[in-house]
GUTOR-906038 format. One line per 8 residues: their letters; for each residue x, y, z of C-alpha. Coordinates in pm, whole numbers, plus 50000, padded with zeros to 5 digits. Last residue first. Layout:
<drenbas>
a	X/Y/Z | ...;
</drenbas>
This chain:
<drenbas>
xxxxxxxx	46893/79231/37877 | 46616/79473/37780 | 46332/79265/37928 | 46509/79238/38264 | 46558/79618/38280 | 46194/79677/38185 | 46090/79450/38469 | 46322/79635/38711;
xxxxxxxx	46171/79968/38597 | 45827/79846/38698 | 45533/79867/38458 | 45204/79937/38632 | 45398/80166/38872 | 45192/80481/38804 | 45488/80661/38644 | 45579/80360/38431;
xxxxxxxx	45222/80295/38306 | 45183/80672/38258 | 45448/80695/37991 | 45538/80420/37744 | 45617/80482/37380 | 45635/80158/37182 | 45867/80091/36889 | 45897/79914/36554;
xxxxxxxx	45541/79786/36559 | 45507/79449/36382 | 45188/79289/36514 | 45375/79078/36771 | 45580/79373/36899 | 45258/79553/36979 | 45121/79247/37157 | 45444/79210/37360;
xxxxxxxx	45422/79575/37468 | 45064/79523/37581 | 45180/79219/37784 | 45449/79437/37943 | 45162/79637/38092 | 44946/79949/38063 | 45002/80090/37715 | 44712/80327/37647;
xxxxxxxx	44890/80569/37419 | 45180/80548/37174 | 45277/80300/36904 | 45586/80362/36689 | 45547/80248/36328 | 45859/80207/36121 | 45718/80207/35766 | 45926/80059/35489;
xxxxxxxx	45966/80329/35226 | 45822/80295/34872 | 45488/80184/35018 | 45365/79826/35004 | 45327/79774/35379 | 45131/80093/35432 | 44775/79958/35436 | 44858/79652/35649;
xxxxxxxx	45074/79848/35897 | 44807/80117/35936 | 44529/79861/35985 | 44725/79662/36240 | 44801/79985/36423 | 44433/80076/36438 | 44338/79727/36558 | 44599/79739/36837;
xxxxxxxx	44492/80076/36976 | 44680/80038/37304 | 44554/79896/37634 | 44334/80039/37910 | 44592/80254/38088 | 44373/80564/38015 | 44661/80808/37966 | 44610/80817/37590;
xxxxxxxx	44352/80571/37462 | 44104/80820/37316 | 44399/81008/37169 | 44502/80716/36947 | 44869/80800/36926 | 45076/80728/36617 | 45449/80796/36593 | 45565/80746/36236;
xxxxxxxx	45923/80682/36127 | 46005/80615/35760 | 45890/80932/35580 | 46009/80946/35217 | 45751/81151/35026 | 45538/80841/34945 | 45535/80763/35316 | 45410/81118/35366;
xxxxxxxx	45106/81052/35149 | 45052/80713/35312 | 45045/80861/35663 | 44783/81124/35574 | 44589/80880/35352 | 44542/80648/35653 | 44493/80911/35927 | 44188/81083/35778;
xxxxxxxx	44228/81458/35756 | 43928/81667/35860 | 44125/81827/36143 | 44077/81822/36520 | 44221/82095/36744 | 44345/82095/37106 | 44547/81776/37045 | 44869/81963/37135;
xxxxxxxx	44804/82187/36836 | 44683/81914/36595 | 44446/81613/36567 | 44428/81375/36269 | 44093/81196/36221 | 44095/80817/36276 | 43823/80845/36545 | 44075/81063/36732;
xxxxxxxx	44420/81089/36588 | 44787/81157/36641 | 45012/81110/36339 | 45348/81261/36436 | 45586/81211/36144 | 45944/81161/36255 | 46237/81352/36103 | 46600/81248/36174;
xxxxxxxx	46624/80907/36000 | 46412/81037/35713 | 46671/81296/35614 | 46775/81637/35748 | 46732/81858/35439 | 46472/81654/35246 | 46257/81588/35552 | 46292/81943/35681;
xxxxxxxx	46185/82073/35337 | 45883/81841/35352 | 45780/81988/35688 | 45807/82343/35545 | 45578/82256/35253 | 45337/82058/35471 | 45244/82364/35670 | 44922/82294/35857;
xxxxxxxx	44918/81914/35864 | 45291/81833/35884 | 45338/82132/36115 | 45077/81994/36353 | 45267/81666/36388 | 45645/81704/36361 | 45865/81478/36573 | 46234/81554/36603;
xxxxxxxx	46527/81317/36607 | 46862/81298/36787 | 46774/81612/36984 | 47081/81778/37141 | 47000/82144/37203 | 47134/82237/36859 | 46884/81991/36707 | 46593/82149/36887;
xxxxxxxx	46712/82508/36838 | 46752/82456/36462 | 46405/82301/36445 | 46250/82596/36624 | 46437/82836/36393 | 46316/82649/36084 | 45964/82705/36215 | 45672/82527/36378;
xxxxxxxx	45814/82287/36634 | 45571/82337/36920 | 45590/81992/37073 | 45836/81719/36976 | 46175/81577/37068 | 46326/81240/36998 | 46609/81184/37243 | 46884/80926/37212;
xxxxxxxx	46983/80881/37578 | 47352/80915/37663 | 47279/81133/37965 | 47399/81474/38089 | 47423/81665/37760 | 47102/81536/37601 | 46903/81559/37923 | 47019/81913/38003;
xxxxxxxx	46975/82041/37645 | 46623/81894/37624 | 46534/82065/37952 | 46675/82391/37810 | 46458/82342/37502 | 46140/82384/37704 | 45967/82652/37490 | 45960/82567/37118;
xxxxxxxx	45685/82751/36932 | 45312/82699/36892 | 45210/82814/37243 | 45017/82496/37321 | 45261/82252/37166 | 45552/82444/37319 | 45407/82425/37668 | 45360/82051/37604;
xxxxxxxx	45727/82012/37514 | 45741/81635/37458 | 46047/81418/37513 | 46042/81061/37380 | 46350/80889/37517 | 46571/80608/37384 | 46853/80391/37519 | 46693/80234/37829;
xxxxxxxx	46927/80019/38036 | 46761/80075/38373 | 47012/80346/38465 | 46919/80533/38144 | 46556/80542/38260 | 46660/80667/38606 | 46878/80932/38440 | 46579/81058/38242;
xxxxxxxx	46369/81087/38559 | 46641/81286/38735 | 46675/81508/38429 | 46297/81571/38435 | 46321/81724/38786 | 45986/81837/38930 | 45855/81480/38918 | 45516/81319/38867;
xxxxxxxx	45299/81629/38814 | 44945/81543/38707 | 44773/81757/38441 | 44407/81673/38386 | 44321/82035/38289 | 44568/82006/37998 | 44350/81746/37828 | 44564/81534/37595;
xxxxxxxx	44352/81224/37652 | 44476/81218/38013 | 44784/81430/38085 | 45118/81338/38232 | 45379/81560/38392 | 45756/81604/38434 | 45820/81963/38529 | 45985/82252/38344;
xxxxxxxx	45667/82454/38323 | 45493/82164/38147 | 45708/81881/38015 | 45609/81534/37897 | 45870/81262/37950 | 45805/80943/37756 | 45974/80605/37781 | 46074/80441/37452;
xxx	46078/80060/37433 | 46232/79956/37102 | 46112/79633/36947;
</drenbas>
């Protein structure tokens, strides 16, 4: 299973929020490139980069950070936050993103999201399915929709989506363990779809044991953020696990 560290950006700095609440912002490093290089040095290959300013302002903002990381490391970066237009997408890929994650756009403008999927392919476009009480949330988790997560994922699976990043918002930043039961449910309900689902778990991961549990139920990847920044998961332990 892929281990994918997260870097969340506000005002060019590496931060973490709790449950998506911008008022809980904690700055961990003023230099995201430095953080990305430390991940690469530990043998990490993948990075989840989130433009939180972009998510809030509804257009891409921190693409220069993406450009720096993509040009100065060999990390394969999936980028999300504020991608709302063809121009935003063009900027993201031109700035070096290997994949992009679309969440709010997939809810509010499915037509444009589907054109991205058909134009760039399912290996480049990730569905962001972030939820609270199994209801999809949008706009940097500032808004809740009436969409239930199961039919939402299944409908996009029918349209060709392979990669899905799912965050249970109630778990995010809490370091109390991931939403194992939710992920089991998603994997069970989507196993017979036309595309095999590559589910990437996000939120609540606090230890290597949590990562092992996610691998055990069949998740394709796990996004890890606060546990690394708070020292719950040490870089040297990740390095050993990746050998």
